[in-house]
C-alpha positions in Angstrom: 72.8 30.1 51.7 69.9 32.4 51.4 71.5 35.8 51.3 68.2 37.7 50.0 64.4 38.0 49.9 62.4 40.6 48.1 59.2 41.3 46.5 58.8 42.4 42.6 56.2 43.7 41.4 54.5 43.5 38.1 51.0 44.2 35.6 48.7 41.6 34.2 45.5 42.0 32.1 42.7 40.0 31.9 40.0 39.6 29.4 36.6 39.1 30.1 34.1 39.1 27.3 30.8 41.2 28.8 27.3 42.5 27.5 26.1 45.2 29.3 23.4 46.3 27.5 20.2 45.6 28.5 17.1 45.9 27.7 14.8 45.1 30.5 13.9 46.7 34.0 14.6 42.9 35.6 18.0 42.4 36.0 18.0 38.8 38.2 19.7 35.9 36.8 18.0 33.3 34.1 16.1 31.4 36.2 15.2 27.6 34.9 12.0 26.0 35.7 9.7 23.5 34.4 6.5 24.7 33.3 3.0 22.4 32.4 0.7 23.9 30.1 -2.5 24.7 31.9 -4.7 25.1 27.9 -7.9 24.3 28.4 -8.9 20.4 27.9 -5.4 19.2 27.8 -5.3 17.5 30.6 -4.5 14.8 31.7 -1.6 14.8 29.0 -0.2 17.9 28.3 3.0 19.5 27.0 5.6 20.6 29.1 8.9 23.1 28.6 11.8 24.9 30.5 10.6 28.5 31.3 14.1 30.4 30.6 13.9 34.1 31.7 16.2 36.8 33.2 19.7 37.8 32.5 22.7 35.6 31.6 25.4 35.5 34.3 28.6 33.6 34.7 26.3 31.2 37.3 23.8 30.2 34.7 25.4 27.6 33.4 25.3 25.5 36.2 22.0 26.0 36.8 20.6 25.0 33.5 23.2 21.7 34.3 21.6 21.3 37.4 17.3 21.6 35.8 18.4 19.0 33.3 20.3 16.7 35.4 16.9 16.1 37.3 14.8 15.8 34.3 13.9 12.1 32.8 13.1 13.4 29.4 14.2 16.3 26.8 12.0 19.5 27.0 12.1 22.3 24.8 13.7 25.8 26.2 11.1 28.8 26.4 13.8 32.1 26.6 13.3 35.6 27.4 16.4 37.5 28.0 18.1 40.6 27.0 21.4 39.5 27.2 24.4 38.9 29.3 27.6 37.2 29.9 29.0 36.0 26.4 31.0 33.3 27.9 28.1 31.7 29.7 26.2 32.4 26.6 28.3 30.1 24.7 28.5 27.3 27.3 24.4 27.4 27.4 24.3 27.0 23.8 27.0 24.2 23.9 24.8 22.7 27.0 21.9 22.9 25.0 22.9 21.6 22.0 24.7 18.7 23.7 21.2 17.3 24.9 19.7 18.3 21.9 17.4 20.5 22.9 14.5 22.8 20.8 14.3 26.4 21.9 12.2 29.3 21.0 12.0 32.7 21.9 8.7 33.4 24.0 8.0 33.8 27.8 5.1 32.0 30.3 2.2 33.7 31.8 2.2 32.0 34.8 -0.9 30.2 36.5 -1.3 29.8 40.5 2.5 30.0 41.4 5.2 31.6 39.5 8.8 31.6 40.7 10.1 33.6 43.5 6.6 33.3 44.8 7.2 32.4 48.5 4.9 29.2 50.5 3.0 28.8 47.4 0.5 25.9 48.0 -2.2 26.2 45.2 -0.5 23.8 43.0 0.1 20.7 45.3 -1.3 17.7 44.3 -1.7 18.6 40.3 1.9 16.7 39.2 3.6 20.2 38.8 4.9 23.2 40.4 4.4 25.7 37.4 1.1 26.1 35.2 1.0 28.6 32.4 0.8 29.4 28.9 3.6 30.5 26.7 3.7 32.8 24.4 6.0 35.5 22.0 4.0 38.9 22.1 6.6 41.5 23.4 9.3 39.0 24.2 13.1 39.1 23.4 16.5 37.6 22.9 19.0 40.0 22.7 22.8 40.6 22.8 24.5 37.4 23.9 21.1 35.4 24.1 20.9 34.9 20.5 24.3 33.4 21.2 22.7 31.1 23.6 20.1 30.8 21.2 22.4 29.1 18.2 22.5 26.0 20.2 19.1 24.9 19.6 18.3 21.9 17.7 14.7 23.3 16.1 15.9 27.2 16.9 12.0 29.5 16.6 11.6 33.1 16.6 7.9 34.2 16.3 6.5 36.9 13.8 5.5 39.2 17.5 9.1 38.3 19.0 12.1 40.2 19.6 15.8 39.2 18.5 18.5 41.5 18.4 22.6 41.5 18.4 25.6 44.0 18.5 29.0 44.5 19.0 30.4 43.1 21.7 31.8 44.8 24.6 35.0 43.7 26.1 36.3 44.4 29.7 39.8 44.3 30.6 41.0 44.0 34.3 44.1 45.3 35.4 45.7 43.5 38.1 49.0 44.4 40.1 50.5 41.0 41.5 53.1 41.0 44.1 55.7 38.2 43.6 58.1 37.0 46.7 61.5 35.6 44.7 63.7 33.7 47.0 67.6 33.5 45.5 71.0 32.9 46.7 74.8 34.4 45.5 77.0 31.7 44.2 80.2 33.0 42.9 79.6 36.4 42.8 75.9 36.1 41.0 72.2 35.8 42.2 70.6 32.3 41.4 66.8 32.7 42.1 65.8 29.5 43.8 62.1 30.3 43.3 59.6 32.5 42.8 56.4 32.8 44.4 53.0 34.8 43.9 52.0 36.8 47.5 49.2 39.1 46.6 46.9 40.6 44.0 45.5 43.9 43.7 43.0 45.4 41.4 44.6 48.3 39.5 41.5 49.1 37.3 40.0 48.1 34.1 38.8 49.4 30.7 36.6 48.5 28.0 36.9 48.2 24.1 33.8 48.1 22.2 35.6 46.3 19.2 35.9 43.0 18.4 39.4 41.7 18.4 40.5 38.9 16.0 40.7 36.3 18.9 37.4 36.9 20.1 35.9 36.9 16.4 37.5 33.6 15.5 36.1 32.4 19.0 32.6 33.2 17.7 33.6 32.4 14.5 34.2 28.6 15.1 31.1 28.2 17.6 28.7 29.7 15.1 29.7 27.6 12.7 30.0 24.6 14.6 26.2 25.4 15.0 25.3 25.5 11.4 25.0 29.0 11.6 25.7 31.4 8.9 28.4 33.8 8.6 26.2 36.8 8.3 25.4 36.7 11.8 28.6 37.4 13.3 29.0 40.5 10.3 25.8 41.5 11.6 26.9 42.0 15.0 30.4 43.2 14.1 28.7 46.1 12.2 26.1 46.9 15.0 27.5 49.5 17.5 27.5 48.6 21.5 25.5 51.3 22.3 22.7 50.0 19.4 21.1 47.1 18.9 19.8 45.3 15.3 16.7 43.5 15.3 17.1 40.5 12.6 14.3 40.4 10.7 12.6 36.6 9.9 13.6 36.5 6.6 17.4 37.2 7.5 17.3 35.0 10.3 16.4 32.3 7.7 19.1 33.1 5.1 21.7 33.2 8.3 19.9 29.7 9.6 19.6 30.8 13.0 15.8 30.0 12.7 14.9 26.6 11.5 11.5 27.8 10.4 8.6 30.6 10.6 7.1 29.0 13.6 6.6 30.3 17.0 6.7 29.2 20.3 3.1 27.2 20.0 5.2 24.8 17.9 6.7 23.1 21.0 4.4 24.4 23.7 0.8 24.1 22.1 -2.0 21.4 24.1 -2.7 20.3 20.5 1.0 17.9 20.5 -0.9 16.5 23.5 -3.9 15.1 21.3 -2.1 13.4 18.2 -0.8 10.3 17.4 2.5 10.0 17.8 2.7 12.4 20.9 5.1 14.8 21.0 8.2 14.2 23.5 7.5 16.7 25.8 4.0 15.4 26.9 3.4 13.9 30.3 0.3 12.2 31.5 -0.3 13.2 34.8 -1.9 10.0 36.9 -4.0 12.2 40.1 -4.8 10.2 42.9 -8.0 7.9 43.8 -10.0 9.9 46.3 -11.6 7.3 48.5 -15.6 8.4 48.5 -17.5 8.8 51.4 -20.2 6.6 53.0 -23.3 8.0 53.1 -26.5 7.7 54.9 -29.3 6.6 52.9 -31.3 10.2 53.8 -28.2 11.8 51.7 -27.6 8.8 48.9 -29.0 11.4 46.8 -26.3 14.2 47.4 -23.8 11.9 46.5 -25.5 11.1 42.8 -23.0 11.8 40.0 -23.2 15.5 38.7 -24.4 15.7 35.3 -22.2 17.3 32.9 -22.7 21.0 32.1 -23.6 21.4 28.7 -21.1 23.3 26.3 -22.2 27.4 26.2 -23.6 28.3 23.2 -21.7 30.5 21.0 -21.3 33.8 22.3 -20.1 37.0 20.5 -18.5 40.0 21.8 -15.8 42.5 21.0 -13.0 42.4 22.2 -9.7 44.8 22.4 -6.3 44.0 22.7 -4.8 43.8 26.4 -1.3 44.2 26.0 -0.5 47.8 27.1 2.5 47.6 24.0 -0.4 48.5 21.9 -2.0 51.5 23.7 -3.3 54.0 22.7 -4.3 52.4 19.2 -5.0 48.7 19.8 -6.3 46.1 17.3 -9.9 44.8 18.2 -12.0 41.8 17.1 -14.8 40.0 17.5 -14.4 36.9 19.9 -16.5 33.9 18.6 -16.8 30.5 21.3 -19.4 28.3 22.0 -21.3 25.2 20.3 -23.1 26.4 16.9 -27.0 26.4 17.4 -29.8 27.7 15.1 -30.1 30.7 16.8 -26.1 31.5 16.4 -26.9 33.3 12.6 -28.9 35.7 14.8 -26.9 37.0 17.4 -24.0 37.4 14.6 -26.8 39.7 13.0 -27.2 41.7 16.2 -23.8 42.0 16.7 -23.0 43.5 13.0 -26.2 46.0 13.8 -23.8 47.2 16.9 -20.3 47.9 15.4 -22.2 49.6 12.2 -19.7 49.0 8.8 -16.5 48.3 11.1 -14.8 45.5 9.6 -13.3 43.3 12.5 -11.5 39.9 12.1 -13.3 37.2 13.9 -11.7 34.9 16.3 -13.4 31.7 17.0 -12.7 28.5 18.9 -15.7 26.0 19.2 -16.6 22.3 19.2 -18.8 22.5 16.1 -22.6 22.1 16.2 -25.7 22.6 13.8 -24.4 22.3 10.3 -27.0 24.4 8.6 -26.4 27.5 11.2 -22.7 27.0 10.2 -23.2 28.0 6.8 -25.6 30.7 8.1 -23.0 32.0 9.8 -20.1 31.5 7.2 -22.1 33.3 4.9 -23.1 36.3 7.1 -18.8 36.3 7.8 -18.3 36.7 3.7 -21.0 38.8 3.1 -18.9 41.4 5.7 -15.9 40.5 4.4 -14.1 39.5 7.2 -11.5 37.3 8.2 -11.2 34.7 10.3 -8.8 32.9 12.8 -8.9 29.7 14.6 -7.7 30.7 18.2 -9.7 31.4 22.0 -9.5 34.9 23.7 -8.7 34.9 26.9 -9.9 37.8 28.6 -8.4 40.4 30.9 -10.1 41.2 33.9 -13.5 41.6 33.0 -14.9 38.7 31.3 -18.2 37.8 29.5 -19.2 35.4 32.0 -19.0 37.3 35.1 -22.2 38.7 36.4 -22.4 42.5 36.8 -19.4 43.1 34.9 -18.6 46.1 32.7 -16.0 46.5 30.4 -14.3 50.2 29.8 -15.0 51.6 26.5 -17.6 49.2 25.6 -15.2 46.3 24.7 -13.9 43.7 26.9 -9.9 43.6 27.4 -7.9 40.1 26.0 -5.2 38.3 24.5 -5.8 36.0 21.7 -3.7 33.0 21.2 -3.6 29.6 19.4 -2.9 27.5 21.4 -6.0 25.8 22.9 -7.6 27.3 20.1 -9.7 24.5 18.3 -12.3 24.1 15.4 -14.0 21.0 15.3 -16.7 19.1 13.2 -19.4 21.5 11.8 -16.9 24.7 12.7 -15.1 24.6 9.9 -18.0 25.4 8.1 -18.3 28.4 9.2 -14.6 28.9 9.0 -14.7 28.6 5.4 -16.8 32.2 4.8 -13.8 33.8 6.3 -12.4 36.1 3.2 -8.7 35.3 5.4 -8.4 32.5 6.7 -5.5 31.4 9.1 -4.7 28.6 11.5 -1.4 29.2 13.5 0.2 25.8 14.5 -1.1 26.2 18.4 -4.8 26.0 17.5 -6.4 23.0 15.9 -9.1 22.2 12.8 -10.3 18.6 12.7 -13.6 16.8 11.1 -15.2 14.4 11.4 -18.1 12.7 9.7 -21.4 15.2 8.8 -24.3 13.8 6.7 -24.0 15.5 3.8 -26.6 17.4 1.9 -26.1 19.0 -1.8 -26.5 22.4 -0.4 -23.4 21.7 1.9 -20.9 20.9 -0.9 -22.6 23.8 -2.8 -21.3 26.6 -0.1 -18.2 24.7 0.3 -17.9 25.2 -3.5 -19.2 28.9 -3.0 -16.6 29.7 -0.8 -13.7 28.6 -3.2 -12.9 25.2 -0.9 -11.4 22.6 -2.3 -13.7 19.9 -3.4 -11.2 17.2 -1.7 -12.2 18.7 1.7 -15.9 17.3 0.8 -14.8 14.1 0.5 -12.7 14.1 3.4 -15.8 15.0 5.9 -18.2 12.1 3.9 -15.8 9.9 4.5 -14.6 10.0 8.0 -15.7 8.1 11.4 -18.8 9.9 13.4 -16.8 8.7 16.5 -13.1 9.9 15.5 -11.6 13.6 14.5 -9.4 14.1 12.0 -6.8 16.9 12.4 -6.1 18.9 9.6 -2.0 19.5 9.2 -1.1 22.9 7.5 -0.4 21.7 4.2 -3.8 19.3 3.8 -5.4 22.6 4.9 -3.6 24.9 2.3 -3.8 22.0 -0.2 -7.6 22.1 -0.2 -7.8 26.1 0.2 -9.1 26.0 3.5 -6.6 28.6 4.7 -5.3 31.1 2.7 -1.5 31.3 4.4 0.2 30.2 6.8 0.1 33.2 9.2 -1.6 32.7 13.3 -4.3 34.7 15.0 -1.1 37.5 15.5 -1.3 38.5 12.3 -4.8 39.6 12.6 -5.3 40.4 16.8 -1.2 41.2 17.8 -0.4 44.3 19.6 2.0 45.6 17.1 0.2 45.6 14.4 -1.6 48.8 14.7 2.4 50.4 14.8 2.0 49.7 10.5 1.3 51.6 8.1 -1.1 51.4 6.8 -3.0 50.5 9.7 -5.8 47.6 9.3 -8.9 48.0 9.4 -9.4 47.2 13.2 -7.4 49.5 15.0 -9.0 51.9 17.1 -7.3 54.4 19.5 -9.1 55.0 23.1 -11.9 57.4 23.2 -10.7 60.2 25.8 -12.1 60.1 29.5 -14.7 62.8 28.8 -16.2 61.0 25.7 -19.3 58.7 26.3 -18.6 55.3 26.7 -21.1 52.7 24.8 -22.8 49.9 26.5 -20.9 47.1 26.1 -22.2 44.3 22.7 -22.8 40.7 24.0 -24.8 38.6 22.5 
């Protein structure tokens, strides 16, 4: 016989690991979208990647699983995140490692449509929903994000990306639980028949900013399983939750947090799909054929195939870094894009007359052209002691080819990126003139057969380029480009180091001391604005 029913109350504490440190104005949950490169010249076979941007929340791992389930192949992840939920970050890392994915810190500059944009139909019929270029300047992976990052097979953080860690914050949520206990009296004593939870009420919460032993063991087991050194956990513990410690690239190498010194370009550059074998994230898009209209005889001439426009002759323009992070003191450089002709040296001399004694790096992207013109330009570059990088300059707003475009302060605004940069045929001869010579992982330097004369060999010797480079150019086929690897270029002394164009034009180089020669503060609004140099 049931004699009584009563409610008993008790308190229970549930720990939840969280990370409130947010270094971004955008607190939206991390979004995963597949992006196809829109680098110039990569179609129909372009690299693709997964863009992961936003804060890590409890539901983020489910979003990644859904994205991966819909993909027939492996794609690298490009992550830009201020952190978030630690439990979710650990799950993301395990998903990434289980699927054997590479990861790099970076962001995507979208073209046409971008995530969250409503009713965008610009990319319909082009083989992808999103197009863009991946870059690492000003991007981050902070707080809980490095735990997600640790799951990558290849893990890359470029020189201009930020990776930071700190102590985690543990939130304890207190609940008041109501129980219903049923009992009966047997021989004068209470005998419990059953207990049932009938209600839960929040009773406040509190946070701790010191890692518990249980959490420390859990993170240590995870990081060890990912092949990450113990120094990373020690650095997290030593940094207060109210601060953040930027991990230097050398320290990341020591911790085994990164697998090399490369940047995001190694996973997303268009050149990945121009070599044999192709990278696994290259995908060829076959555009549907369009039915040609039936023409009347009188209109037949209008349907004749259009003659391909010849590449533009090399143009030299002054460029200032367009990333607002660098203001008011930003790097400047000379952009050299186009085909080398016999007139190219003259145009460069005219530019030197405009800039006087300023020593600016030259950023070149060229299919090649006239060998004698390339040698003359190379000697001018060496005479003025300029550094040279193979890269493309993407202009912001006003571009040199735009009619009636007048740039501010006498120079064009732009961003120099390795991705899509090329230096082919006779261009490496021009490139050899640089004092410092760099070719980033996303850029391409390639050669084919050139009819060598003794003066060409003498020129390369004058520039201290190894004799093997001359032999390679003379032995290559005229119809086949040979792309040189980073090691080959170093062995030929064609490059002077493993840096990329960011070492010469990155937004943060003018924050260092001493500042590079190509840093210049903006003039006041009352200062006279010079006429832009465009040759």
